[in-house]
DRENTOR-966381 format. One line per 8 residues: number of its first residue (from 1); their letters; for each residue y, x, z negated of N, C-alpha, C. Coordinates in steps of 0.001 Angstrom, whole numbers, plus 500000, padded with zeros to 6 digits. Layout:
N
NUM) A) Y X Z Y X Z Y X Z; ...
This chain:
430
1) MKNFVQEL) 175437 279764 546184 173983 280700 546143 174095 280943 544918; 172963 281233 544106 172983 281967 542928 173064 283544 543059; 173660 284305 542583 174051 285697 542436 172513 286341 541791; 171778 286764 542788 170527 287218 542235 170607 288646 541562; 171671 289867 542168 171583 290901 541547 172280 290422 539980; 173244 289721 539866 173817 289106 538534 172601 288563 537429; 171616 288013 537940 170713 287413 537274 169615 288437 536694; 169184 289766 537774 168334 290375 536941 169004 291223 536089
9) RWRGMIQD) 170417 291827 536382 171244 292474 535768 171158 291919 534264; 171634 290558 533611 171486 290370 532297 169940 290110 532012; 168899 290340 532491 167414 290058 532438 167170 291545 531820; 168065 292660 532346 167419 294117 532174 166432 294621 533152; 166591 293954 534359 165492 294157 535334 165997 295200 536726; 167146 295955 536205 167543 296635 537599 167882 298282 536977; 167054 299330 537632 167273 300537 537526 168331 301124 538233; 167996 301072 539534 168718 301542 540839 168930 300509 541840
17) IMPGTEEK) 170152 300784 542218 170530 299776 543391 171610 300287 544225; 171084 300029 545395 172110 300671 546452 173156 300186 546517; 174659 301034 546875 175852 300394 546804 175731 299327 548060; 176361 298544 547584 176329 297112 548619 175582 296199 548863; 174500 296209 547987 173355 295307 547759 173871 293860 547709; 174646 293861 546442 175076 292594 546052 175910 291672 546928; 176910 292808 547420 177773 292020 548488 176759 291551 549413; 176006 292026 549914 175128 291788 551192 174435 290386 550835
25) LMEGPQAA) 174033 290636 549826 173237 289029 549411 174112 287883 548907; 175332 287952 548883 176412 287079 548177 176792 286562 549604; 176513 287096 551018 176828 286883 552342 176137 285761 552831; 174933 285339 552293 174208 284080 552597 172600 284498 552736; 171688 283556 552998 170311 284261 552663 169891 285096 553219; 169035 285996 552480 168538 287214 553266 167219 287344 552750; 166693 288369 553388 165133 288578 553225 164760 289902 552727; 163657 289859 551758 163432 291130 551126 162029 291243 550727
33) YVGIDPTA) 161245 292296 550572 159983 292289 550494 159525 293178 549335; 158612 293036 548620 157837 293884 547493 156371 294526 548262; 156309 295555 547941 154863 296122 548631 153830 296443 547240; 152730 295893 547442 151629 296269 546602 150376 296641 547470; 149861 297532 546523 148550 298563 547224 147666 297569 546740; 146697 297093 547860 145376 296361 547312 144308 297263 546624; 144406 297833 546089 143382 298814 545299 142298 298358 544212; 142765 296643 544241 141839 295838 543206 142001 294289 543877
41) DSLHIGHL) 140805 293587 543316 140859 292255 544239 141755 291311 543022; 142551 292020 541928 143426 291308 541138 144630 292091 540577; 145792 291247 540653 146924 291988 540135 146782 292227 538737; 147272 293012 537979 147195 293109 536421 148586 293101 535989; 149105 292950 534995 150408 292677 534435 151456 293865 534435; 150932 294881 535172 152004 295844 535575 152589 295433 536767; 152028 294604 537679 152286 294352 538673 153499 292931 538672; 153581 292259 537385 154234 291338 537211 155767 291414 537264
49) VSVMILKH) 156282 292726 536964 157735 292653 536922 158199 292718 538425; 157505 293301 539550 157733 293390 540825 157458 291706 541202; 156754 291042 540971 156497 289440 541451 157435 288885 540755; 157873 288742 539521 158924 288269 538957 160393 288475 539897; 160557 289393 540144 161792 289952 541142 161621 288966 542258; 160554 288997 543048 160529 288225 544030 160631 286598 543999; 159856 286174 542773 160101 284814 542293 161871 284532 542132; 162220 285348 541450 163743 285384 541191 164576 285099 542306
57) FQECGHKP) 164214 285988 543113 164734 286112 544630 164851 285021 545498; 163789 284212 545678 163297 282988 546168 164184 282002 545533; 163908 282099 543976 164941 281002 543472 166196 281053 543501; 166857 282200 543912 168375 282586 544438 168415 281637 545889; 167647 281427 546607 167627 280886 547801 167167 281973 548738; 166835 282969 548506 166282 283939 549778 165280 284042 550090; 164958 284667 550767 163227 284769 551509 162454 285932 551075; 161384 285713 550301 160334 286673 549911 159397 287321 550699
65) FALVGGAT) 159093 288191 551153 158020 288897 551693 156941 289487 550802; 155662 289125 550742 154965 290028 549806 154097 291084 550605; 154390 292284 550801 153579 292965 551881 152417 293470 550815; 151197 293380 551201 150041 294110 550863 149817 295129 551773; 149431 296385 551286 149240 297442 552080 147807 297796 552254; 147291 296972 553458 145789 297268 553924 145841 298736 554406; 146904 299232 555016 146809 300428 555925 147222 301407 554668; 148509 301102 554121 148614 302250 553159 147825 302125 551978
73) GMIGDPSM) 147045 301397 551658 146190 301332 550329 144937 302148 550856; 144781 302443 552195 143722 303283 552665 144009 304674 552073; 145428 305051 551934 145666 306522 551599 146151 306865 550116; 147026 305721 549408 146949 305928 548042 148576 306615 547911; 149362 306085 547067 150657 306411 546789 150798 307473 545661; 151200 308758 546094 151055 309854 545169 152248 309496 544055; 153221 308610 544322 154393 308531 543088 153856 308105 541784; 154006 309249 540660 153493 309208 539534 152311 309537 538994
81) KSAERNLL) 151335 309640 539947 150312 309762 540256 149790 311366 540070; 148810 311775 538903 148431 313232 538801 147056 313783 539540; 146584 312802 540368 145419 313170 541098 145239 311997 542264; 144825 312486 543418 144823 311917 544505 143832 310635 544482; 144196 309448 544871 143182 308208 544699 141979 308301 545338; 140894 307491 545260 139764 307264 546045 140433 306110 547067; 139895 306539 548306 139960 305690 549266 139184 304505 549643; 139839 303510 549973 138683 302079 549699 138436 301856 551317
89) DEATLAHN) 137488 301351 551491 136950 301179 552765 137704 299360 553606; 137591 299355 554753 138395 298193 555273 137786 296771 554642; 136625 296508 554669 136046 295293 553950 136503 295216 552554; 136359 296348 551876 136755 295982 550248 138427 295687 550653; 139181 296198 551295 140342 296250 551222 140999 294576 551994; 140164 294041 552721 140100 292549 553369 140274 291754 552013; 138964 292005 551397 138645 291112 550271 139778 290862 549132; 140263 292125 548813 141467 292432 547808 142757 291534 548168
97) VECLKAQL) 142952 291721 549349 144082 290942 550251 143982 289551 549935; 142933 288872 550030 142812 287638 550056 142798 287220 548250; 142377 287910 547612 142337 287616 546356 143816 287528 546080; 144765 288625 546351 146056 288955 545723 146705 287948 546242; 146818 287442 547328 147439 286215 548038 147409 284964 547274; 146073 284515 546722 145643 283317 545931 146760 283526 544700; 146502 285069 543933 146944 284943 542660 148891 284921 543049; 149519 285453 544153 150809 285135 544286 151094 283794 544452
105) ARFLDFDS) 150321 282753 545012 150863 281722 545136 150917 280744 543863; 150862 281487 543051 151104 280852 541391 152708 281174 541102; 152999 282156 541789 154533 282247 541644 155428 282137 542658; 155031 282123 543991 155948 282038 544924 155289 280957 545896; 156357 280462 546456 156198 279133 547308 155999 279653 548603; 154610 279650 549109 154149 279928 550455 154042 278908 551302; 154029 277482 550710 153506 276528 551804 154509 275474 551957; 155572 275447 551400 156516 274279 551514 157200 274452 552956
113) DAPNKAEL) 158127 273521 553273 158706 273724 554522 160234 274214 554372; 160504 274931 553340 161640 275347 553011 162083 276597 553962; 162965 277053 554432 163518 277930 555422 163139 279168 554661; 163216 279257 553279 162885 280546 552476 161686 280472 551793; 160562 279803 552158 159145 279715 552065 158622 281523 552099; 158210 281629 551002 157155 283061 550770 156358 283550 551983; 156149 284316 552432 155333 284964 553460 154426 286065 552975; 153168 286143 553361 152546 287579 552923 152183 288136 554250
121) VNNYDWMK) 152658 289358 554272 152156 290352 555622 151362 291360 555067; 150600 292201 556101 149771 293415 555663 149882 294376 556627; 150470 295429 556119 151006 296592 557130 149785 297033 558124; 148377 296830 557482 147507 297101 558387 147357 296454 559927; 148069 295157 560191 148493 294644 561032 149106 295334 562154; 150016 296077 561669 151111 296868 562796 150598 298254 562566; 149937 298759 561759 149254 300038 561951 148117 300275 562534; 146961 299140 562431 145644 299565 562788 145833 299966 564238
129) DYTFINFI) 146786 299590 565292 146563 300348 566685 148031 301317 566985; 148445 301911 566048 149453 302882 566019 148563 304020 565978; 148609 304462 567373 147933 306252 567365 148908 307230 566428; 148087 308058 566157 148673 309187 565430 149492 309651 566236; 149151 310388 567472 150141 310829 568438 151592 310143 568370; 151373 308672 568718 152584 308272 568900 153384 307932 567542; 152894 307731 566295 153572 307736 565162 154365 308939 564704; 153468 310077 565084 154504 311337 564377 155633 311809 565487
137) RDIGKHIT) 155298 311127 567051 156618 311575 567899 157395 310587 567723; 157115 309169 567630 158127 308105 567159 159168 307952 566216; 157983 308308 565263 158523 308156 563811 158802 309481 562948; 157778 310283 562849 158038 311609 562527 159014 312456 562676; 159538 312304 564179 160580 313430 564397 162078 312723 563585; 162236 311753 562945 163255 311154 562571 163458 312045 561064; 162384 312116 560554 162629 312586 558730 162248 313715 558908; 162859 314536 558216 162615 316106 558099 161512 316494 556933
145) VNYMMAKD) 160955 317449 557065 159970 318064 555888 161126 318077 554591; 162050 318783 554913 162979 319036 553703 163326 317754 552870; 163899 316573 553675 164295 315439 553180 163019 314945 552388; 161844 314956 552892 160601 314433 552008 160265 315291 551050; 160242 316755 551076 160240 317447 549784 161366 317377 548863; 162312 316793 549218 163217 316790 548127 163130 315445 547001; 162147 314365 547688 161768 313414 546762 161169 313682 545249; 161752 313207 544349 161179 313582 542891 159415 312905 543039
153) SVKKRLSR) 159064 311940 543469 157580 311882 543568 156893 313068 544001; 157480 313743 545392 156562 314941 545801 157061 316098 544907; 157825 316503 544446 158328 317658 543682 157354 317572 542228; 157421 316435 541490 156783 316409 540439 155573 316670 540611; 155087 315996 541748 153081 316197 541953 152989 317647 542236; 153820 318456 542989 153575 319779 543475 153638 320700 542258; 154869 320307 541384 155232 321344 540109 154222 321125 539059; 153262 319937 539019 152716 319640 538165 151439 320584 538195
161) DSSEGMSF) 150726 320827 539511 149678 321612 539345 149494 322340 540793; 150015 323554 541136 150146 323963 542194 148751 324419 543106; 148050 324615 542018 146465 324944 542386 145937 323757 543529; 146326 322579 542918 145511 321345 543167 146415 320819 544504; 147923 321015 544586 148591 320588 545677 148458 319089 545861; 149119 318731 546985 149040 317529 547647 148631 317608 549254; 147719 316607 549219 147159 316427 550796 148053 316055 551688; 147990 316673 552929 148815 315881 553720 148721 314513 554028
169) TEFSYQLM) 147522 313893 553769 147476 312236 553716 148423 311471 552653; 148474 312298 551658 149453 311604 550501 150487 311927 550849; 151247 313272 551314 152528 313260 551577 153065 312769 552845; 152185 312258 553833 152484 311124 554725 152961 309472 554150; 152585 309737 552833 152766 308129 552438 153931 307960 552475; 155148 308383 552009 156335 307785 552330 156788 307484 553659; 156501 308373 554526 156696 308205 555853 156185 306868 556231; 154834 306448 556163 154363 305352 556111 155049 304060 555755
177) QGYDFYWL) 155515 304000 554479 156092 303210 553704 157641 302881 554231; 158236 304059 554818 159101 304061 555366 159183 303344 556695; 158200 303704 557332 157907 302932 558366 157767 301306 558163; 157004 300537 557371 156930 299375 556833 158406 298531 556821; 159417 299393 556192 160389 298805 555699 161227 298629 557042; 161347 299902 558217 161536 299651 559398 161139 298535 559991; 159666 298270 559989 159061 297481 560812 159303 296020 560442; 159634 295633 559127 159907 294368 558658 161651 294154 558690
185) WKNRGCVL) 162417 295019 558737 163646 295006 559032 163771 294672 560689; 163075 295038 561379 163438 294837 562992 162521 293454 563252; 161500 293258 562781 160802 292117 563127 160720 291138 562040; 161295 291289 560954 161269 290223 560115 162749 289686 559321; 163349 290605 559743 165193 290710 559422 165158 290758 557566; 164015 291722 557195 164351 292214 555936 165264 293334 555672; 166099 292871 554935 167198 293632 554768 167311 294502 553155; 166539 294432 552400 166283 295059 551169 164756 294949 550951
193) QLGGSDQW) 164605 296237 550486 163194 296655 549555 163431 296374 548101; 162527 295963 547587 162554 295763 546062 161207 296351 545364; 161300 296968 544298 160176 297678 543549 160357 298549 542565; 159221 298942 541918 159517 299898 540847 160317 301027 540817; 160762 301538 539773 161624 302671 539924 161009 303958 540268; 159934 303997 540436 158901 305197 540955 158940 304992 542522; 159222 304083 543099 159465 303688 544319 160425 304054 544987; 161629 304239 544307 162900 304914 544773 162947 305794 546162
201) GNITTGTE) 162089 306620 545663 162152 307882 546995 161564 307137 548516; 160505 306535 548056 159991 305944 549112 160622 304736 549961; 161420 304139 549064 162110 302950 549568 163438 303709 550472; 164044 304511 549926 165206 305205 550238 164806 305683 551742; 163441 306282 551943 163188 306870 552972 163227 305733 554157; 162668 304663 553932 162712 303635 554901 164221 303099 555231; 165018 303317 554220 166636 302928 554607 167114 303844 555661; 166643 305215 555158 167183 306224 556464 166429 306508 557681
209) LIRRMDGG) 165361 305949 557704 164376 305599 558829 165325 304554 559682; 165732 303396 558945 166273 302585 559597 167674 302756 560324; 168350 303849 559438 169760 304139 559911 169589 305184 561221; 168469 306089 560930 168465 307134 561908 167787 306681 563297; 166770 305884 562999 166174 305184 564398 167063 304120 565014; 167968 303299 564665 168511 302022 564960 169916 302055 564696; 170426 302969 563840 171963 302947 563166 171918 301441 562563; 171026 301116 561812 170680 299903 561057 171389 299992 559567
217) EAFALTCP) 171053 298770 558964 171897 299165 557664 170775 298283 556701; 170282 298906 555577 169033 298155 554755 169476 298688 553334; 168943 298015 552557 169363 298160 551008 167939 298236 550195; 168374 298747 548935 167268 298929 548188 167605 298974 546599; 166591 298174 545828 166847 297910 544521 165455 297912 543488; 165615 298832 542594 164327 299003 541480 164261 298746 540479; 163430 298118 539656 163445 298052 538305 163048 298932 537450; 162984 298898 536341 162810 299806 535299 160975 299961 535133
225) LIRKADGT) 160469 300880 534888 159045 301061 535056 159198 300196 533017; 158149 299550 533011 158225 298954 531446 157440 299649 530491; 158039 300015 529507 157415 300487 528473 157503 299766 527075; 156519 300182 525991 156702 299362 524551 157769 299982 524309; 158205 299253 522931 159087 299924 522382 159061 301354 521470; 157681 301532 521761 157325 302787 520815 157041 303895 522032; 157379 303515 523015 157146 304438 524100 155928 304731 524941; 155246 303873 524402 153646 303750 525159 153472 302938 526482
233) KFGKTEKG) 152442 303024 527214 152414 302308 528490 152398 301031 528215; 152888 300033 528929 153052 298720 528894 151497 298273 529552; 151047 297104 529020 150040 296534 529912 148419 296948 529487; 148445 297996 528954 147265 298824 528835 146533 298531 527208; 145524 298016 526999 144844 297797 525857 143731 298805 525687; 143174 298787 524733 141636 299714 524370 140775 299347 525547; 140667 298185 526167 139615 297753 527027 140187 298046 528362; 141666 298450 528659 142089 298725 529882 143024 297821 530407
241) NIWLDPDK) 143310 297498 531595 144342 296469 532082 144226 295164 531706; 145439 294586 531657 145206 293147 531296 145593 292616 532479; 144509 292037 533231 144280 291319 534465 144769 290187 534720; 145025 289645 535787 145864 288087 535835 144061 287284 536501; 143373 288115 536609 141898 287368 537211 141226 286855 535944; 141180 285542 535683 140550 285011 534615 139103 285499 534177; 138352 286062 535235 136971 286611 534984 137297 287902 534672; 138298 288726 534557 138325 290031 534446 139153 289863 532927
249) TSPYEFYQ) 140208 289469 532599 140628 289133 531275 140815 287746 531152; 140142 287130 530033 140173 285742 530078 141461 285232 529595; 141944 283843 529993 143225 283354 529360 143294 283687 527851; 142452 283558 527073 142546 283703 525770 143139 284905 525162; 142277 286068 526040 142995 287286 525742 144339 287831 526491; 144266 287174 527444 145762 287025 527983 146971 286780 527066; 146546 285684 526761 147751 285030 525795 147730 285785 524398; 146546 286334 523798 146557 286864 523123 147436 288438 523123
257) FWLNVSDA) 147413 288907 524121 148281 290044 524549 149906 289744 524341; 150238 288509 524997 151538 288378 524590 151930 288067 523486; 151012 287167 522745 151422 286616 521443 151371 287804 520127; 151028 289377 520736 150553 289950 519577 151741 291082 520030; 152726 291091 520930 153636 292353 521099 154593 292324 520100; 155013 293275 519602 156381 293780 518701 157308 292833 519139; 158229 292954 517926 159482 292019 518078 160505 292560 518973; 160874 293840 519093 161427 294479 519923 160737 294361 521367
265) DAESYIRI) 159829 294245 521856 159386 294310 523061 159398 292735 523295; 158970 291726 522393 159152 290327 522562 160753 289738 523263; 161636 290471 522680 163026 290310 522921 163468 290807 524329; 162867 291892 524812 162993 292218 526073 161964 291544 527283; 160645 291330 526651 159740 290715 527675 160351 289260 528006; 160700 288532 527324 160990 287260 527236 162215 287063 528453; 163045 288126 528744 164083 288230 529394 163397 288482 531190; 162470 289453 531062 161543 289873 532060 160618 289076 532622
273) FTMLDRGT) 159927 288455 531792 158314 287650 532165 158586 286210 532119; 159643 285762 531899 159935 284202 531861 161059 283838 532889; 160969 282503 533142 162041 282124 534067 163033 281216 533054; 163030 281294 531768 163909 280821 531027 165726 280960 531140; 166207 280057 530920 167602 280649 531399 168269 281451 530290; 169208 282014 530386 170067 282769 529365 170386 282244 528008; 171034 281015 528326 171387 280319 526931 170155 280150 526056; 168883 279781 526941 167634 279441 525943 167360 280620 525388
281) IESLIAEH) 167093 281628 526320 166404 283064 525551 167400 283453 524433; 168561 283627 524564 169702 283948 523604 169353 283253 522342; 169421 281680 522454 169176 281009 521239 167853 281447 520601; 166635 281511 521379 165368 281817 520710 165392 283004 519745; 166279 284264 520560 166211 285690 520048 166860 285578 518685; 167724 284540 518676 168728 284061 517305 167773 283622 516132; 167352 282735 516820 166192 282093 515654 165168 282907 515320; 164540 283868 516111 163597 284677 515671 164296 285539 514660
289) REDPGQRK) 165404 285883 514801 165915 287082 513944 166286 286713 512780; 166243 285344 512643 166528 284568 511253 165340 284463 510601; 163942 284431 510975 162713 284213 510230 161684 284690 511439; 161640 286265 511494 160579 286811 512217 159357 286550 511967; 159018 286243 510791 157746 285892 510506 156986 284592 510814; 157906 283650 511705 157582 282769 512361 157036 283080 513708; 157389 284154 514421 156803 284804 515508 157141 283688 516615; 158324 283043 516632 158651 282001 517749 158774 282617 518923
297) LQKVLARE) 159398 283772 519011 159729 284625 520269 158464 284783 520849; 157478 285105 520487 156063 285406 520687 155289 284541 521379; 155545 283397 520407 154763 282228 520589 155462 281700 522148; 156572 281612 522106 157414 280930 523522 156953 281816 524733; 157223 283306 524601 156610 284147 525345 155188 283989 526209; 154018 284057 525160 152931 283801 525290 152569 282640 526112; 153349 281262 525324 153165 280000 526431 153458 280290 527821; 154996 280642 528027 155691 280522 529489 154617 281170 530450
305) VTVMCHGQ) 154230 282835 529715 153414 283554 530962 152308 282971 531207; 151398 282412 530322 150197 282047 530396 150142 280709 531206; 151137 280141 530701 151321 278648 531720 151405 279201 533282; 152223 279890 533350 152934 280416 534883 151569 280865 535216; 150530 281950 534797 149768 282491 535336 148463 281901 535357; 147914 281047 534551 146820 280584 534224 146796 278637 534351; 148158 278126 534148 148188 276528 533895 148084 276249 532592; 148874 275026 532423 148958 274432 531008 147250 274071 530613
313) AEYEKAVS) 146628 273754 531342 145138 273552 530544 144209 274503 530043; 144544 275702 530781 144273 276891 530436 144927 277635 528782; 146140 277507 529023 147011 277744 527575 146644 277002 526344; 146428 275339 526462 146136 274932 525426 144873 275326 525041; 143687 275750 525816 142547 276115 525288 142661 277499 524618; 143671 278259 525161 143704 279450 524298 144412 279434 523097; 145365 278496 523110 145983 278064 521697 145011 277728 520829; 144107 276770 521258 142881 276066 520504 141882 277290 519747
321) ASQMLFGN) 141455 277974 520764 140811 279431 520308 141557 280335 519460; 142764 280343 519744 143363 281393 518705 143476 280765 517258; 143074 279391 517160 143310 278863 515544 141548 278917 515090; 140609 279383 515645 139569 279823 515488 139350 280486 514354; 139946 281633 514227 139884 282486 513212 140716 281958 511907; 141656 281396 512019 142710 281297 510904 143341 280036 510715; 142927 279264 511608 143312 277680 511738 142379 276685 511085; 142486 275411 511216 141386 274539 510727 140389 274105 511760
329) ATSEALKA) 140083 274968 512667 139371 274260 513859 138367 273993 513645; 137592 272858 514517 136526 272039 514275 135045 272766 514876; 134293 271977 514670 132988 272127 515627 132895 272122 517072; 133857 270908 517152 133836 270485 518600 134726 271363 519608; 135650 271956 518670 136612 273193 519392 136153 274199 519738; 135000 274651 518734 134264 275821 518715 133087 275688 520125; 132707 274636 520127 131604 273974 521344 132194 274341 522551; 133424 273755 522311 134231 273459 523802 134615 274847 524645
337) LDEKTFLA) 134568 276049 523886 134730 277543 524252 133810 277952 525330; 134138 278574 525987 133071 279215 527149 132699 280521 526267; 131543 280876 526951 130890 281853 526419 131742 283048 526144; 132615 283430 527269 133436 284846 527426 134646 284588 526708; 135075 283441 526340 136120 283200 525285 135642 283147 523989; 134308 282593 523323 133912 282957 522208 133661 284211 521729; 133348 285031 522860 132927 286714 522596 134135 287374 522119; 135310 286799 522736 136477 287555 522677 137265 287261 521503
345) VFDGVPTF) 136978 285777 521221 137688 285307 519651 137112 286117 518735; 135643 286375 518506 134934 286956 517800 134464 288220 517867; 135279 289064 518664 135073 290377 519164 134955 291483 517975; 133912 291973 517612 134090 292881 516275 133257 292262 515497; 132983 291044 515251 132400 290262 514222 131180 290876 514017; 130352 291062 512811 129118 291469 512809 128249 290540 513440; 127169 291101 514083 126246 290323 514791 124673 290790 514614; 123918 289611 514410 122668 289751 514087 121628 289190 515117
353) SVPASELP) 120454 289629 515419 119415 288954 516338 118507 288352 516059; 118373 287174 516432 117063 286169 515678 116354 285822 517134; 114773 285960 517104 114231 285248 518164 114196 283909 518331; 114192 283402 519272 114395 281770 519565 113185 281159 518950; 111962 281906 518838 110782 281345 518255 110737 281143 516946; 112042 281787 516233 111961 281771 514756 112934 280357 514391; 113220 279576 515053 113954 278386 514860 112977 277203 515042; 112955 275930 514448 114084 276096 512981 113428 276753 512021
361) CGLLDLLA) 114481 276961 511099 114134 277733 509803 115194 277102 508682; 114980 277655 507414 115774 276835 506679 117031 278008 506510; 117918 277347 506166 119546 277677 506084 119570 279252 505068; 118711 278918 504075 118941 280349 502983 118063 281513 503839; 116852 281089 504584 115994 281979 505269 117130 282645 506237; 117712 281943 506975 118699 282738 507941 119997 283255 507470; 120260 282988 506608 121583 283553 505671 120928 285046 505043; 120081 284962 504339 119500 286050 503619 118203 286875 504040
369) VKTQVFPS) 117382 286279 504764 116186 287267 505396 116282 287412 506748; 116530 286760 507692 116553 286900 509082 117898 287653 509181; 118612 287377 508535 120374 288239 508613 120473 288705 507330; 121658 289467 507276 121764 290240 506267 123475 289503 505721; 123588 288314 505852 124942 287597 505758 124980 287835 504176; 124149 287649 503371 123923 287576 502028 122827 288347 501635; 122977 289189 500521 121786 290166 500112 120819 289737 499288; 120892 288222 498969 119535 287326 498451 119921 286196 498690
377) KGEARKMV) 118744 285441 498574 118824 283539 498704 119741 283426 497726; 119492 283824 496563 120243 283092 495262 121736 283124 495073; 122457 284392 495888 123547 284567 496057 124036 283419 497436; 123011 283286 498303 123566 282421 499489 123284 280854 498963; 122512 280294 497935 122717 279132 497449 123839 278764 496665; 124092 279950 495821 125288 279800 495005 126614 279660 495758; 126784 280186 496805 127884 279979 497575 127977 278617 498574; 126726 278220 498790 126742 277030 499739 126864 276045 498565
385) QGGGVSLN) 126434 275952 497462 126792 274924 496500 128335 274780 496072; 128906 276117 496203 130459 276038 495785 131345 275495 497234; 130792 275391 498219 131400 275074 499376 131775 275986 500027; 131187 277366 499989 132006 278220 500712 131192 279076 501953; 130208 277943 502468 129678 278704 503771 130045 277468 504853; 130051 278127 506120 129872 276986 507138 129169 277467 508202; 128575 276451 509124 127898 276833 510223 128412 276205 511218; 128726 276841 512537 129566 276400 513694 130948 275589 513237
393) KDKVTDFA) 131512 276188 512061 132947 275717 511654 132491 274220 510852; 131554 273828 510506 131121 272811 509674 130853 273497 508372; 131101 272946 507230 131138 273243 505809 129501 272745 505512; 128579 273550 505031 127445 273287 504957 127451 273121 503041; 126810 272217 502732 126799 271691 501162 125188 271516 500940; 124264 271541 501890 122962 271210 501217 122302 272638 501513; 121771 273230 500798 121274 274578 500552 119951 274219 501447; 119502 273196 501662 117754 272837 502176 118038 272459 503421
401) REVTPDDI) 119186 272459 503924 119213 271891 505461 118614 273202 506303; 118053 272575 507399 117404 273470 508489 118210 273751 509448; 117861 274920 509759 118839 275611 511482 118068 275123 512681; 118257 274488 513341 117501 274249 514600 118232 274528 515994; 117245 274596 517054 118001 274819 518215 118941 274217 518683; 119200 272704 517867 120490 271800 518252 121905 272738 517769; 121660 273590 516788 123009 274081 516432 123036 275445 517408; 122613 275843 518241 122837 276774 519122 124094 276594 520207
409) INGHYILL) 125072 277566 520195 126247 276953 521132 126240 277997 522116; 126850 277221 523479 126820 278424 524580 125548 278918 524969; 124442 278248 524395 122915 278611 524585 122373 279961 524052; 123134 280696 523395 122696 281817 522817 123013 282086 521181; 124267 281527 520456 125060 281930 519671 124714 280646 518319; 124930 281290 517079 125390 280352 515809 126200 281259 515234; 127354 280495 514759 128197 281190 514171 128343 280588 512659; 128271 281719 511966 128326 281601 510336 129431 282028 509602
417) QKGKKNYF) 129904 281330 508609 131139 281917 508001 131004 281766 506515; 131564 283102 505626 131128 283287 504406 132666 283407 503782; 132822 282206 503294 134344 282191 502373 135561 281757 503677; 136726 282461 503286 137516 281974 504416 137627 282718 505908; 137415 284330 505319 137591 285414 506617 136283 286053 507090; 135352 285606 506225 134097 286792 506734 133256 285885 507955; 133277 286102 509059 132350 285508 510044 130964 286485 510360; 130271 285873 511049 129227 286518 511362 128356 285664 512900
425) IVKVEK) 128006 286347 513738 127250 285880 514782 125696 285935 514500; 125041 284790 514748 123732 284960 515157 123538 284930 516523; 122816 285794 517180 122453 285668 518694 121055 285510 518798; 120767 284395 519233 119471 283760 519433 118765 284367 520810; 117830 284883 520716 117136 285840 521832 115838 284904 522333; 116114 284878 523578 115017 284066 524053 114020 284670 524759
């Protein structure tokens, strides 16, 4: 068997590990789980570290369980949070669970006949009929309040704002997560829980519950919380999270996120977020350091993660779209962009509105009267004659050309270009 702990260690994916974990995993195939709260109907790249750990776990011959917290998601995990979460209703959670399973299937094998095929479980299934009285009698008596208060996630939350404090609902979260581990240990043979380092307290509550209730042995392993090299939060942009759902974050924007990471981050991320082997990664890093300007590391990282999350075809579209601003893209490539990608590529470009009733019109009128791409028709004519104007990526040489409805792309837009770098969008209003 491939050594799972060794694989994670060279990739920089281990923060804390319980003694005996590596030895237990080398005894033979084991089962482990990662918990994901279904607070949204899509994973974002902040979830990717835990998902990649599950993927490595399966690749090493072990059986992964992905637990979606239909029950715990109704409460909200207080770890690293400054305020209590809004609680979701049952229908919303059920919808979110289905969406997350479809995304997880891109990373994990749920469908083969392999003995270590992945399984999705939902803690709502074993919590929905568990009465409060039975839970506090059967489970609560095994974990003391002193033990729960000693956890960092609780201490930090209480010290942050003593006036607001923490509700009993949130305080009970670690006991519910601990019971999840116990249930999966007893009913599915899960001997290991994996997660982010902020989960260490909740995970070890589970191992303690297993020991106290049944005298059993279970293990814990956490990965570091990923930060950018400058210390800022990973995965956030000005627009918010980078989602795996293409309707929330287009494959182009997703690809661009990875393409634009810093050199230092690229060296870290290529170990964490790709399945490339150690030799390949070390070779890529050495090449990159010799000529950072080529950004080879970022290009390989962006390719690997985009293909894994969105598929080869979407990756190729994202590369094509990326060449729009700086490469020699054609009008055919431009017209092939869907509207969302088109707007993402040309985000921030000056935009003018023109009523559809005003088309067709002369090119010079469009450039200097209906819009302010040029201050005058004379300047526009001169630049057209000099070969410096393009319409929908096609160079225009005839200043008497008419712009017609046939020039509209995506039903709404005309793209104008002045010189090499100055783009303008004409939005045709119907």
